[in-house]
PyMOL CGO cylinders between C-alpha atoms (Angstrom):
from pymol import cmd
from pymol.cgo import CYLINDER

trace = [
    CYLINDER, 9.55, 2.74, 2.52, 12.44, 5.30, 2.68, 0.3, 1, 1, 1, 1, 1, 1,
    CYLINDER, 12.44, 5.30, 2.68, 12.30, 9.08, 1.69, 0.3, 1, 1, 1, 1, 1, 1,
    CYLINDER, 12.30, 9.08, 1.69, 15.14, 10.49, -0.25, 0.3, 1, 1, 1, 1, 1, 1,
    CYLINDER, 15.14, 10.49, -0.25, 16.03, 13.93, -0.92, 0.3, 1, 1, 1, 1, 1, 1,
    CYLINDER, 16.03, 13.93, -0.92, 16.92, 14.81, -4.51, 0.3, 1, 1, 1, 1, 1, 1,
    CYLINDER, 16.92, 14.81, -4.51, 18.27, 18.13, -6.49, 0.3, 1, 1, 1, 1, 1, 1,
    CYLINDER, 18.27, 18.13, -6.49, 17.27, 18.50, -10.03, 0.3, 1, 1, 1, 1, 1, 1,
    CYLINDER, 17.27, 18.50, -10.03, 20.36, 19.28, -11.90, 0.3, 1, 1, 1, 1, 1, 1,
    CYLINDER, 20.36, 19.28, -11.90, 18.27, 21.26, -14.61, 0.3, 1, 1, 1, 1, 1, 1,
    CYLINDER, 18.27, 21.26, -14.61, 16.28, 23.68, -12.57, 0.3, 1, 1, 1, 1, 1, 1,
    CYLINDER, 16.28, 23.68, -12.57, 17.98, 23.23, -8.86, 0.3, 1, 1, 1, 1, 1, 1,
    CYLINDER, 17.98, 23.23, -8.86, 14.58, 22.36, -7.18, 0.3, 1, 1, 1, 1, 1, 1,
    CYLINDER, 14.58, 22.36, -7.18, 15.09, 20.24, -4.13, 0.3, 1, 1, 1, 1, 1, 1,
    CYLINDER, 15.09, 20.24, -4.13, 12.32, 17.75, -3.38, 0.3, 1, 1, 1, 1, 1, 1,
    CYLINDER, 12.32, 17.75, -3.38, 11.61, 14.54, -1.53, 0.3, 1, 1, 1, 1, 1, 1,
    CYLINDER, 11.61, 14.54, -1.53, 10.58, 11.19, -3.01, 0.3, 1, 1, 1, 1, 1, 1,
    CYLINDER, 10.58, 11.19, -3.01, 9.19, 8.17, -1.36, 0.3, 1, 1, 1, 1, 1, 1,
    CYLINDER, 9.19, 8.17, -1.36, 10.93, 5.14, -2.64, 0.3, 1, 1, 1, 1, 1, 1,
    CYLINDER, 10.93, 5.14, -2.64, 8.38, 2.09, -2.65, 0.3, 1, 1, 1, 1, 1, 1,
    CYLINDER, 8.38, 2.09, -2.65, 9.79, -1.33, -2.11, 0.3, 1, 1, 1, 1, 1, 1,
    CYLINDER, 9.79, -1.33, -2.11, 10.60, -3.26, -5.05, 0.3, 1, 1, 1, 1, 1, 1,
    CYLINDER, 10.60, -3.26, -5.05, 11.02, 0.14, -6.89, 0.3, 1, 1, 1, 1, 1, 1,
    CYLINDER, 11.02, 0.14, -6.89, 14.44, -0.69, -8.32, 0.3, 1, 1, 1, 1, 1, 1,
    CYLINDER, 14.44, -0.69, -8.32, 15.24, 1.03, -11.42, 0.3, 1, 1, 1, 1, 1, 1,
    CYLINDER, 15.24, 1.03, -11.42, 12.27, 3.51, -11.11, 0.3, 1, 1, 1, 1, 1, 1,
    CYLINDER, 12.27, 3.51, -11.11, 13.12, 7.00, -12.40, 0.3, 1, 1, 1, 1, 1, 1,
    CYLINDER, 13.12, 7.00, -12.40, 12.66, 9.77, -10.10, 0.3, 1, 1, 1, 1, 1, 1,
    CYLINDER, 12.66, 9.77, -10.10, 11.22, 13.08, -11.93, 0.3, 1, 1, 1, 1, 1, 1,
    CYLINDER, 11.22, 13.08, -11.93, 11.67, 16.52, -10.73, 0.3, 1, 1, 1, 1, 1, 1,
    CYLINDER, 11.67, 16.52, -10.73, 8.02, 17.76, -9.98, 0.3, 1, 1, 1, 1, 1, 1,
    CYLINDER, 8.02, 17.76, -9.98, 8.90, 21.40, -10.85, 0.3, 1, 1, 1, 1, 1, 1,
    CYLINDER, 8.90, 21.40, -10.85, 10.25, 20.87, -14.34, 0.3, 1, 1, 1, 1, 1, 1,
    CYLINDER, 10.25, 20.87, -14.34, 9.58, 17.19, -14.99, 0.3, 1, 1, 1, 1, 1, 1,
    CYLINDER, 9.58, 17.19, -14.99, 13.34, 16.75, -15.93, 0.3, 1, 1, 1, 1, 1, 1,
    CYLINDER, 13.34, 16.75, -15.93, 14.70, 13.22, -15.05, 0.3, 1, 1, 1, 1, 1, 1,
    CYLINDER, 14.70, 13.22, -15.05, 18.37, 14.39, -14.43, 0.3, 1, 1, 1, 1, 1, 1,
    CYLINDER, 18.37, 14.39, -14.43, 18.25, 14.37, -10.79, 0.3, 1, 1, 1, 1, 1, 1,
    CYLINDER, 18.25, 14.37, -10.79, 20.80, 13.63, -7.98, 0.3, 1, 1, 1, 1, 1, 1,
    CYLINDER, 20.80, 13.63, -7.98, 20.17, 11.94, -4.75, 0.3, 1, 1, 1, 1, 1, 1,
    CYLINDER, 20.17, 11.94, -4.75, 21.36, 14.10, -1.77, 0.3, 1, 1, 1, 1, 1, 1,
    CYLINDER, 21.36, 14.10, -1.77, 23.14, 12.62, 1.32, 0.3, 1, 1, 1, 1, 1, 1,
    CYLINDER, 23.14, 12.62, 1.32, 20.68, 11.79, 4.04, 0.3, 1, 1, 1, 1, 1, 1,
    CYLINDER, 20.68, 11.79, 4.04, 20.97, 13.71, 7.39, 0.3, 1, 1, 1, 1, 1, 1,
    CYLINDER, 20.97, 13.71, 7.39, 19.56, 12.01, 10.36, 0.3, 1, 1, 1, 1, 1, 1,
    CYLINDER, 19.56, 12.01, 10.36, 19.85, 11.59, 14.03, 0.3, 1, 1, 1, 1, 1, 1,
    CYLINDER, 19.85, 11.59, 14.03, 19.60, 8.57, 16.48, 0.3, 1, 1, 1, 1, 1, 1,
    CYLINDER, 19.60, 8.57, 16.48, 19.46, 8.69, 20.02, 0.3, 1, 1, 1, 1, 1, 1,
    CYLINDER, 19.46, 8.69, 20.02, 17.82, 7.17, 23.00, 0.3, 1, 1, 1, 1, 1, 1,
    CYLINDER, 17.82, 7.17, 23.00, 16.34, 10.11, 24.65, 0.3, 1, 1, 1, 1, 1, 1,
    CYLINDER, 16.34, 10.11, 24.65, 16.92, 13.17, 22.20, 0.3, 1, 1, 1, 1, 1, 1,
    CYLINDER, 16.92, 13.17, 22.20, 15.06, 14.11, 19.34, 0.3, 1, 1, 1, 1, 1, 1,
    CYLINDER, 15.06, 14.11, 19.34, 17.38, 15.26, 16.20, 0.3, 1, 1, 1, 1, 1, 1,
    CYLINDER, 17.38, 15.26, 16.20, 16.03, 17.41, 13.42, 0.3, 1, 1, 1, 1, 1, 1,
    CYLINDER, 16.03, 17.41, 13.42, 17.44, 18.11, 10.03, 0.3, 1, 1, 1, 1, 1, 1,
    CYLINDER, 17.44, 18.11, 10.03, 19.72, 21.16, 9.84, 0.3, 1, 1, 1, 1, 1, 1,
    CYLINDER, 19.72, 21.16, 9.84, 18.42, 24.37, 8.81, 0.3, 1, 1, 1, 1, 1, 1,
    CYLINDER, 18.42, 24.37, 8.81, 21.80, 25.75, 7.99, 0.3, 1, 1, 1, 1, 1, 1,
    CYLINDER, 21.80, 25.75, 7.99, 21.89, 28.11, 10.88, 0.3, 1, 1, 1, 1, 1, 1,
    CYLINDER, 21.89, 28.11, 10.88, 24.43, 26.28, 13.26, 0.3, 1, 1, 1, 1, 1, 1,
    CYLINDER, 24.43, 26.28, 13.26, 26.79, 23.19, 12.27, 0.3, 1, 1, 1, 1, 1, 1,
    CYLINDER, 26.79, 23.19, 12.27, 25.45, 19.68, 13.06, 0.3, 1, 1, 1, 1, 1, 1,
    CYLINDER, 25.45, 19.68, 13.06, 27.21, 17.87, 15.79, 0.3, 1, 1, 1, 1, 1, 1,
    CYLINDER, 27.21, 17.87, 15.79, 28.76, 14.62, 14.50, 0.3, 1, 1, 1, 1, 1, 1,
    CYLINDER, 28.76, 14.62, 14.50, 28.11, 12.74, 18.05, 0.3, 1, 1, 1, 1, 1, 1,
    CYLINDER, 28.11, 12.74, 18.05, 24.36, 13.67, 18.82, 0.3, 1, 1, 1, 1, 1, 1,
    CYLINDER, 24.36, 13.67, 18.82, 23.18, 15.12, 15.58, 0.3, 1, 1, 1, 1, 1, 1,
    CYLINDER, 23.18, 15.12, 15.58, 21.93, 18.29, 17.00, 0.3, 1, 1, 1, 1, 1, 1,
    CYLINDER, 21.93, 18.29, 17.00, 22.61, 21.80, 15.77, 0.3, 1, 1, 1, 1, 1, 1,
    CYLINDER, 22.61, 21.80, 15.77, 25.18, 23.16, 18.33, 0.3, 1, 1, 1, 1, 1, 1,
    CYLINDER, 25.18, 23.16, 18.33, 27.71, 25.81, 18.37, 0.3, 1, 1, 1, 1, 1, 1,
    CYLINDER, 27.71, 25.81, 18.37, 30.14, 23.35, 19.98, 0.3, 1, 1, 1, 1, 1, 1,
    CYLINDER, 30.14, 23.35, 19.98, 30.49, 19.67, 19.14, 0.3, 1, 1, 1, 1, 1, 1,
    CYLINDER, 30.49, 19.67, 19.14, 29.51, 17.33, 22.25, 0.3, 1, 1, 1, 1, 1, 1,
    CYLINDER, 29.51, 17.33, 22.25, 32.43, 15.60, 23.88, 0.3, 1, 1, 1, 1, 1, 1,
    CYLINDER, 32.43, 15.60, 23.88, 33.39, 12.51, 22.11, 0.3, 1, 1, 1, 1, 1, 1,
    CYLINDER, 33.39, 12.51, 22.11, 32.03, 9.23, 24.21, 0.3, 1, 1, 1, 1, 1, 1,
    CYLINDER, 32.03, 9.23, 24.21, 34.57, 7.25, 25.78, 0.3, 1, 1, 1, 1, 1, 1,
    CYLINDER, 34.57, 7.25, 25.78, 35.40, 4.00, 24.29, 0.3, 1, 1, 1, 1, 1, 1,
]
cmd.load_cgo(trace, "trace")
């Protein structure tokens, strides 16, 4: 079951919601103001064999190659 991040268009509250399998058409409700006018935010995740990636904190940009927060992006892998 995936977890999605949402933002309420009414109160700007950011929250996560666990989407149950088979829950197609299920409405998401803001837990702060109970408004149903929410938008799903883009997911940020990292995949790697030996590194652990975390969600960005807004302090440093996120590398598009490894998913880690770095001042300089990692070199692109050779193809």
